[in-house]
N, C-alpha and C positions, 0 to 999 in steps of 0.2 A: 799113437798106436790105436787101432780100432779093434773092438771086440764085437763079434756078431751077437746081437741081442734077439733077433727074430727074422725069419724068412716067411714071406707070404707068396703063395702061388696063385695065378689066375686059374679059373675052372678048367681051361683048356691046357694048362701047364706050359703055355707058350711064353708067358711072362712071369717074372718073379720080382719081388721087392725085397731088398735087404735093409734091415734097420740095424745100424752099427752104432755102438756107444764109444765115444772118444774117451780114452783113459785119462787124459789130462784134466778135462773140465766136466765130463759126464754128459755132454751134449750129444743128442742122437742125430745121426745123418741118415738120410733115406736115398737109396740108389735103386734105379729100375733097370732090369735086364730083359733081353729077348733071347729065346732059344734059337740058335742057328742050326738047323738040321743038316745043312751041307757040311759045316765044320764040326758039328756035334759039340758045341760049346755055348756058354752064355756070353752074350755081347752086351756091354753097357749101353743103354739108349738114353739115359737121362743126360741132358746137356749141362746141367748144374746139379747142385744138391740142395736138399731142404734140410733145415736145422730146426730142432725143437728140444724142449727140455723135459718132456714126459712121454711115456709110451703110448698113452691114449691118443695124444695129438699125432704122434708118429703113425699110428695105425690109420687114423682118419686121413692123413695126407697120403698115405700109401694107397688107400682104396680109391 
């Protein structure tokens, strides 16, 4: 199960990154989303996910 740890938005608000913490092992997953104004929803654009063990690394990867 994933718990949302942090959301980071681009200055234009067209993209966001979610940093989620896995409950089993505490590893952080980073997912990238793009706002689709036609459907008015966030679409996941990351083809894979990044894993890290601390928030500082997750934020650097997200940027």
